[in-house]
C-alpha positions in Angstrom: 2.9 -10.4 26.7 0.8 -13.6 27.7 -1.2 -11.7 30.3 -2.1 -9.0 27.3 -3.0 -11.8 25.1 -5.1 -13.1 27.9 -6.5 -9.7 28.3 -7.5 -9.0 24.9 -9.4 -12.7 24.8 -11.2 -12.1 28.0 -13.1 -9.1 25.9 -16.4 -10.6 24.5 -16.5 -7.4 22.0 -12.6 -7.8 20.9 -12.3 -11.2 20.7 -15.5 -11.1 18.3 -13.4 -8.7 16.4 -10.2 -10.1 15.9 -11.9 -13.4 15.4 -13.9 -12.4 12.4 -11.2 -10.4 11.1 -9.1 -13.5 10.6 -12.3 -15.7 9.2 -12.8 -12.9 6.8 -8.8 -13.3 5.7 -9.2 -16.8 5.9 -11.8 -17.1 3.1 -9.8 -14.5 1.1 -6.9 -17.1 0.8 -9.3 -19.9 0.5 -10.9 -17.9 -2.8 -7.0 -17.1 -4.1 -6.8 -20.7 -5.1 -10.3 -20.9 -7.1 -9.2 -20.6 -10.8 -10.7 -18.9 -13.7 -12.2 -21.2 -16.1 -10.5 -22.5 -19.1 -6.7 -21.6 -18.0 -4.2 -24.0 -18.1 -2.6 -23.8 -14.7 0.5 -25.8 -15.3 1.4 -24.0 -18.4 0.8 -20.6 -17.1 3.0 -21.5 -14.1 6.0 -22.6 -16.3 6.3 -20.1 -18.3 6.0 -17.0 -15.6 8.4 -19.3 -13.9 11.2 -18.8 -16.2 10.3 -15.0 -16.7 10.5 -13.9 -13.1 13.3 -11.2 -14.2 11.7 -9.9 -17.4 9.7 -6.6 -16.9 6.4 -8.5 -17.0 7.7 -10.7 -13.9 8.2 -7.5 -12.0 4.8 -6.2 -13.0 3.3 -9.2 -11.2 5.7 -9.5 -8.4 4.3 -5.8 -7.9 0.6 -6.6 -8.4 1.2 -9.5 -5.7 2.3 -6.8 -3.3 0.1 -3.7 -4.0 -3.1 -5.3 -4.4 -3.6 -8.6 -2.6 -3.9 -10.1 -6.5 -1.4 -12.2 -8.8 -1.4 -12.8 -12.5 0.8 -15.5 -12.3 -2.1 -17.6 -10.6 -5.4 -17.0 -12.7 -8.1 -17.4 -9.8 -10.6 -15.1 -9.1 -9.2 -12.6 -7.0 -6.4 -12.1 -9.4 -7.1 -8.7 -9.8 -7.2 -8.3 -6.2 -8.4 -4.9 -4.8 -6.5 -2.5 -7.3 -9.6 -1.4 -9.0 -11.0 -0.2 -5.9 -8.2 1.6 -4.9 -7.8 3.2 -8.1 -11.4 4.1 -8.1 -11.0 5.4 -4.6 -7.8 7.6 -6.0 -9.9 8.7 -8.5 -12.7 10.1 -6.7 -10.1 11.8 -4.1 -8.5 13.5 -6.7 -11.5 14.6 -8.6 -12.8 16.2 -5.0 -10.0 18.9 -5.5 -11.2 19.9 -8.9 -14.9 18.8 -9.4 -17.3 21.1 -7.3 -19.9 18.4 -7.3 -17.8 15.8 -5.3 -16.3 18.6 -3.4 -19.6 20.0 -1.9 -20.5 16.0 -1.2 -17.3 15.6 1.0 -18.4 18.7 3.1 -21.4 17.3 3.6 -20.6 14.7 6.3 -21.7 11.0 6.2 -24.4 11.5 3.7 -21.9 12.5 1.0 -19.1 10.1 1.8 -21.8 7.4 1.8 -22.5 8.9 -1.9 -19.2 8.9 -2.8 -18.6 5.6 -1.5 -21.3 4.5 -3.6 -19.5 6.3 -7.0 -16.6 4.9 -6.0 -18.1 1.3 -6.1 -19.6 1.4 -10.0 -16.3 3.1 -11.0 -14.6 -0.4 -8.8 -17.0 -2.4 -11.2 -16.1 -0.6 -14.8 -12.5 -0.8 -13.7 -12.6 -4.6 -13.3 -14.5 -5.2 -16.5 -11.9 -3.2 -18.4 -8.7 -5.0 -16.9 -9.7 -8.2 -16.8 -10.6 -8.0 -20.5 -6.8 -7.0 -21.2 -5.9 -9.5 -18.5 -7.6 -12.3 -20.0 -6.6 -11.2 -24.0 -2.9 -11.3 -22.6 -3.8 -15.0 -21.6 -5.0 -15.9 -24.6 -1.9 -14.6 -26.7 0.2 -16.3 -24.3 -1.2 -19.8 -25.0 -2.2 -20.1 -21.2 -5.6 -21.1 -22.5 -7.1 -24.5 -23.2 -6.7 -25.3 -27.2 -10.1 -26.2 -27.2 -11.6 -23.2 -25.3 -9.4 -20.7 -27.2 -10.4 -22.2 -30.6 -14.4 -22.8 -30.3 -15.4 -21.2 -26.9 -13.5 -17.7 -27.1 -16.4 -15.4 -26.6 -17.6 -17.5 -23.7 -14.1 -17.3 -22.2 -14.1 -13.6 -21.8 -17.4 -13.1 -21.0 -16.8 -15.9 -17.7 -13.4 -14.7 -17.3 -14.5 -10.9 -16.9 -17.4 -11.7 -15.0 -16.1 -14.2 -12.9 -12.8 -12.2 -11.9 -15.1 -8.5 -11.5 -17.1 -10.9 -8.9 -14.0 -11.6 -7.4 -12.9 -7.9 -6.7 -16.2 -6.9 -5.5 -16.5 -9.5 -3.2 -12.8 -8.8 -1.8 -14.1 -5.2 -1.4 -17.3 -6.6 0.2 -14.8 -8.2 2.7 -12.4 -5.1 3.3 -15.8 -3.2 4.2 -17.1 -5.7 6.5 -13.9 -6.0 8.5 -14.3 -2.3 8.3 -17.5 -2.7 10.2 -17.3 -5.8 12.3 -13.5 -6.4 12.4 -11.1 -4.6 13.5 -8.5 -2.9 11.5 -8.7 -1.4 7.7 -10.0 -4.0 5.6 -8.1 -3.2 2.4 -5.4 -2.4 3.9 -5.3 -6.1 5.6 -5.9 -7.6 2.5 -3.2 -6.5 0.7 -1.1 -7.2 4.1 -2.2 -11.0 4.3 -1.2 -11.2 0.4 2.3 -10.5 1.3 2.6 -12.7 4.4 1.6 -15.5 2.6 4.9 -15.2 0.2 7.1 -14.3 3.0 7.3 -17.8 3.9 8.2 -19.0 0.3 10.6 -16.2 0.2 12.1 -17.7 3.1 12.3 -21.3 2.1 14.1 -20.1 -1.5 16.5 -18.5 0.5 17.2 -21.8 2.2 17.3 -24.0 -1.1 19.3 -21.5 -2.6 21.6 -21.7 0.5 21.7 -25.4 1.0 21.4 -26.7 -2.2 23.5 -28.2 -5.1 24.9 -25.4 -6.3 24.8 -22.6 -3.5 24.4 -19.2 -4.7 23.9 -17.4 -1.5 26.6 -17.5 1.2 25.9 -17.4 5.3 27.4 -13.7 4.9 24.9 -12.9 2.5 22.2 -14.5 4.6 23.3 -12.5 7.9 23.5 -9.0 5.9 20.0 -9.5 4.6 18.6 -9.9 8.3 20.5 -7.0 9.1 18.9 -5.0 6.3 15.5 -6.7 7.2 15.8 -5.5 10.9 17.1 -1.9 9.6 13.9 -1.6 7.2 11.5 -2.4 10.3 13.1 0.0 12.7 13.1 2.4 10.1 9.5 1.6 8.9 8.1 1.8 12.6 10.3 5.3 13.1 9.0 7.1 10.0 5.5 5.9 10.3 5.1 6.9 13.8 7.3 10.1 13.3 5.6 13.3 14.0 6.5 17.1 14.0 4.0 18.4 16.6 3.2 22.1 16.4 2.2 24.1 19.6 -1.2 25.4 19.6 -2.6 28.0 22.0 -6.3 28.2 22.8 -7.9 31.6 23.6 -9.1 32.6 27.1 -12.2 33.2 27.2 -14.8 34.9 29.9 -18.0 33.5 30.7 -19.3 35.1 33.9 -16.8 34.5 36.5 -15.3 31.7 35.0 -11.9 32.0 32.5 -12.1 28.9 29.8 -9.4 28.2 27.2 -6.0 29.0 27.5 -4.8 25.3 27.5 -1.5 24.2 25.3 -2.0 21.4 22.5 -0.2 20.4 19.6 -1.1 19.7 16.0 1.0 16.5 14.9 1.8 16.4 11.5 3.1 13.2 10.1 6.3 13.0 8.6 5.4 10.1 5.9 1.5 12.2 5.0 1.5 10.0 1.8 1.8 6.6 3.1 3.0 4.2 0.4 1.3 5.9 -2.2 3.8 7.8 -3.6 5.9 4.3 -4.2 2.6 2.8 -5.6 2.6 5.6 -8.4 6.5 5.8 -9.2 6.7 2.0 -9.3 3.6 1.7 -11.6 4.8 4.3 -14.1 8.4 3.3 -14.0 7.6 -0.3 -15.5 5.9 1.6 -18.6 9.5 2.6 -19.9 11.1 -0.9 -19.4 8.4 -2.5 -21.6 8.2 -0.2 -24.0 11.8 0.3 -24.5 12.0 -3.3 -24.5 9.3 -3.8 -27.4 11.3 -1.5 -29.4 14.7 -2.8 -28.9 13.4 -6.3 -29.9 11.9 -4.6 -33.2 14.6 -2.2 -34.0 17.9 -3.9 -33.4 20.8 -1.5 -33.1 22.7 0.0 -30.3 21.0 2.9 -29.8 17.7 1.3 -28.9 20.2 -1.2 -26.8 21.2 1.2 -24.6 18.2 2.7 -23.9 16.5 -0.4 -22.9 19.5 -1.2 -20.4 19.1 2.6 -19.1 15.4 1.6 -17.9 16.4 -2.0 -16.7 15.7 -1.6 -12.2 20.0 -2.6 -12.1 20.8 0.8 -14.1 21.7 4.3 -12.4 19.3 5.7 -14.6 16.4 3.9 -14.0 16.8 4.3 -10.2 17.4 8.1 -10.5 13.8 8.5 -12.4 12.6 6.3 -9.7 13.8 8.2 -6.7 12.5 11.6 -8.9 9.2 10.1 -8.8 9.1 9.2 -5.6 9.9 12.8 -5.1 7.4 14.0 -6.9 4.5 12.2 -5.9 5.5 12.6 -2.2 4.4 16.6 -2.5 1.9 15.5 -5.0 0.0 13.6 -2.8 0.8 15.8 0.2 -0.5 18.7 -1.5 -3.9 16.8 -2.6 -4.4 15.4 0.9 -2.9 18.3 3.4 -5.0 21.5 3.2 -3.2 24.4 5.4 -5.5 26.5 4.7 -8.7 25.1 5.4 -6.9 23.5 8.6 -6.1 27.2 9.5 -9.9 28.3 9.3 -10.7 25.8 11.4 -8.1 26.6 14.2 -9.2 30.1 13.8 -12.9 29.0 14.2 -12.1 26.9 17.6 -10.0 30.0 18.9 -6.9 28.6 18.8 -3.7 30.0 17.2 0.1 29.2 16.8 1.9 31.0 19.3 3.7 34.3 17.4 1.2 33.9 14.0 -1.9 35.7 13.3 -5.0 33.1 12.6 -5.5 33.0 8.9 -3.4 33.4 5.7 0.4 33.6 7.9 -0.9 30.0 9.8 -1.8 28.7 6.8 1.6 29.3 5.2 3.9 28.2 7.9 1.8 24.9 8.0 2.4 24.7 4.2 6.1 25.4 5.0 6.7 23.1 7.5 4.9 19.9 5.7 7.0 20.7 2.9 10.2 20.4 4.8 9.4 17.3 6.6 7.6 15.8 3.1 11.5 16.1 1.7 12.3 14.0 4.7 9.7 11.3 4.0 10.2 11.0 0.1 13.8 10.6 1.0 12.9 7.6 3.6 10.3 6.1 0.9 13.3 6.6 -1.8 15.8 4.7 0.9 13.3 1.7 1.1 12.2 1.4 -2.4 15.7 0.8 -3.6 16.8 -1.7 -0.9 15.1 -4.5 -3.1 17.6 -3.2 -6.1 20.6 -3.2 -3.9 20.3 -6.6 -2.5 19.0 -7.7 -5.9 22.5 -6.9 -7.8 24.8 -6.8 -4.6 24.0 -10.3 -3.5 22.6 -11.9 -6.4 19.3 -12.7 -4.7 15.9 -13.2 -6.8 13.8 -10.0 -7.2 10.7 -11.3 -5.5 12.7 -12.7 -2.8 14.4 -9.4 -2.3 10.8 -6.9 -2.5 9.4 -9.5 -0.1 12.2 -9.9 2.3 12.9 -6.0 2.5 11.8 -2.9 0.6 8.3 -1.8 -0.1 6.7 -5.0 0.5 7.8 -5.1 4.6 6.9 -1.3 5.0 3.5 -2.2 3.6 3.2 -4.7 6.5 4.9 -3.2 9.3 2.7 0.4 8.8 -0.8 -2.0 8.7 0.5 -3.9 11.8 1.3 -0.7 13.8 -2.2 0.4 12.8 -3.8 -2.6 13.8 -1.8 -2.9 17.1 -2.8 0.7 18.3 -6.4 0.0 17.6 -6.4 -3.4 19.8 -4.4 -1.1 22.3 -7.0 1.5 21.9 -9.9 -1.3 23.1 -7.6 -2.6 25.8 -7.4 1.2 27.4 -10.8 1.8 27.1 -11.4 -1.1 29.6 -8.5 0.4 31.8 -6.0 -2.6 30.9 -2.7 -1.9 30.1 -1.5 -1.7 26.4 1.4 -3.9 24.6 4.5 -2.8 25.9 4.8 -3.3 30.1 5.3 0.3 31.7 3.8 2.6 28.9 0.4 3.2 28.2 0.7 3.0 24.7 2.6 3.1 21.7 4.3 6.3 21.7 4.9 8.6 18.2 8.4 9.6 17.5 8.1 13.7 17.5 10.5 16.3 16.3 
């Protein structure tokens, strides 16, 4: 491992990329500490600390994991990168139904640059809208300084909206700079940096709960949590690298007196094609029932509204069942949007390749769609297990949710996925220069396949 690290920093180009990426992430963490003007930070932190297990507290935890931002700290980067991700998803979905965007997607680099430009404009609009609602919530909750809330509320809105929008746009720019001059996916690395920065705090809270005056965590619970951590990491690596390899045969072509083609290759289909997107969609939608039914139960207090509100709490069977069903739905939905079997079958036919035993064209597309549907079922099952791990840990071990979600589950899945992508990119740079990979005796990190 020491030799590998020496090889990495011995290559000037790779060393520059890694140091540049680390510098951009340091800038992100420094900017994360700059507060929005007019917010009483101490009051806000104290109130939110007591509502960690409330529906809004869970919203804040999910926001921190998926976006790199945080509502518990009114910083310039409070919205995180979520508006940019939302705008990107919107244009990806529109590209399948709007002919003009679909045409741009097929125009190559020029078309992608145009769509990227539209995405940036949409990001600014989403930032202004989301920042307005966040600031309105802060004003109503009493987090704003009294003098500003009474006499200068309009300036508070304008300054807060423009500063939070500028923060998200700056994060978007940081991500693009990492993509161009650094190594790894910039947006994913920013999200991972936000998760990793919270993990030491989660470990310290576990130690405090175990060694405090009234310990709530026993050594047996800690051992179980460590085993769950190792299991989630191993499962995340397996499912992220897992592939279903479809054999592809190239047709032989005769040119003059030589015969070309005829090689046997493989078409890799990822088991977890949607990544963490199904969990993000399902988690976001499942937050609304708990908030809505909670408000209804407080407005009309009776047994029926109380039962409905209890049914959609995170530790209930109904909530977790609906959560799993939503993950399956969005796993298939995202695969349908991203995976185009007809287009793939046409490309194989155009390149003179075919799947043995199947006619090129419609039969090949039907086969690819059938195989993808089966492996998506397995990938969605894994995502469902990963997503309920924090709830099981929270209920069975009496561990705070904001700790369980960082030490196991979705947050850990994101960290593992992004880390694997980063390691593979570094390894590719090493192999191009005839260096060994990270693992001794192996040229590269291999993908599990069936």
